[in-house]
N, C-alpha and C positions, 0 to 999 in steps of 0.2 A: 968090547968091553968100553963101558962108560968112564969118563974120567971123573974124579972126585968133584973137580968144579961143575961139570956138566950135571952131575947127579944132584949137587945143592941147588943149582939153578933150576932144575926141574921140580926139586922139593919145594923150594920157595915159591915156584909159579903155581903150583899145585894148591898150596894154601891160600894164595892170593885168589884164585877162580874160585875156590870152594867158598871163600869167606864173602864174595860179591855175587854170590848166587849163580855160578856158572852151571850147575846141575840142570838139565833140561828135563823137562817132563817127559815120562816114559813114552807118552804118545806122539811128542813132537817130532817133526822130521829133523833128522841130523844132517848138517850140510856135508858135502863132500870135502875130501882131504884138499882138492884143489881149490874149492870155495873158501874153505877155512884158511889155506895159505895166501889166497888174493885178499881176503879180509884183514888178515894180521899184518901184510905188506902195506895196507893204507894207513897203519898206525904212525909210521915214521917216514923221513925223507927217503927218497928211492935209494939213494947211495948207502944209506943205513940198513934198510930192509933187505935189499938185494943179498947182504951177507950175514943176516942175523938168523938165529937159530929159531925156528917156529915151533911152538908146542900147542897142544890143544888138549882137552879133558876127554878121554876117551869113554865110551859108554859104561865101561867098569868103574868109572870115578877116579882113575888113575891119569896121571899126565903121560902123554906120549909125545915123542918127537916126529913131527911131520916133515921136517927138513932140518938137518944138521948145517949150522952155519960157521963161519970163520971169523967172525968179530966178537966183541964183548957183549953184543945185544940179543936180548931174547925177545920175542914177538908173540903176541897172542890174538887169536881172532875175537871178533865182536860176540859178545855174549848175548844170544837172542831172547833170553828171558829178562833183560833189563830194557828200560826205556832209551832210546838213542843208541846211536853208533858207539860202541866203546873198545874198539881193539887197542891195544896198548903195546909199547915197546920200550923196554929198560934196560939200562946199563947194570953191571953187577953190583956196583954200589947201591943203586936203586932198590935192587932185587933183595939187598939185606936189609934196607930200611923198610921194605914192605914187610919182610919176613918177621922183623922187630913190632911193627906195627899189628900184625896178625897175631902174634903171641903176647901182646900187652907187655912188650918189653921195651926198654929205652934203645932207640937206634944206635947203631956203632958210631962212636965219636970220630970226627975227622974223615968220615967217607961221604963226601959230596956226590950226588947221584942225580941222574937226569932220566926222566921218562916222557916219551912222546904219546899223545893222543890226537893225532892230526886229522882222524877222520870224524872228530867230534868228541863228545864226552856224555857222560850220563847225568840225571839229578843226582843230589847228594846233599847231605848237611854240610854247612861252611863251619859250624861249631863243635860238632859231635864225631869224632873219627869212627865211632861204631854204630850210628844211627842206620837203621835199616829201611826206615820210611818216614815221611814228613810227619811232624806233630807240631803243636804251637810254640816250642821251644827252641827247636833245632836249626831254624834259618835255612830252610831247604832253598837250594838254588840249581838253575839249569848252566851247565857250563857247555861251550863249544868247542871247538878244534883248539888245543892248547898244547904246552910243555910244562912239564913241572921240575922245580929244582928241589931237591930233598937233601936232609942232612946237613944243611949249611950252618954255620955258627950264627946264634941269634941275632947278632949284631947286623947280619945281612938282611935279615927281615925287617929290621926297626925301619928301613927306610921306604917301606911299601905300606899300602893301607891294610889295616886288619878289621876292618868293619864286620860286623856279623852278617851284614847285607851289602855285600860290596857291589860295585859297578863290575860286571864280569866281562866288560869290553876292554878293560885294563888291567895289567898285574895287580894282583892282590895275593894277601897270605891267607890261606885255608887252614883251618883248625889251630889259629893263633893261640897261643899260650899253653898248647899241649906239647909233648914230646915229639908229635908229628906234624908240627906246622910246617908248611912248604909253600913256596912260590907258585902260583897259578899263573902263566903267562899266555894270554890268547894269541892266536896266531893269524886271526881272520877279524 
């Protein structure tokens, strides 16, 4: 029997993966569970990843638990259909923030969260939270290994650069001026 908290974490994570294009082509080779676990564990520091719940999208489009964890983090493997390595690991508040983003709702107030993407990142719009591909107005950027602080008070973000075309080698605010603004902090 799954706990309500785990069920909510799985539902939120499923929405995230679906939204970022996690469905693999029918003819694509699906990595083994062991490969997906190894990929997911590269998202966060070893001490976080070793006790995190690891989930992945099943062939049926539903989230499945590859390994039950014992801490508040949920990690997901790289999405092979996106450019660059993008496994991620999030705490519970970051999952709630991401769920709000996917639902086009305001993130929960007072819920500071953190996400790790230490294996790298993917290309994304720095200005449009819902952009799926580059165009002339959405300031497409390439991120590297980073962590994200989400759900902070706007005053927290005020001291960081909010340029549409930031220097991604230093901390900056992504999606500035939207309910989903968050700090991107490179780690390499």
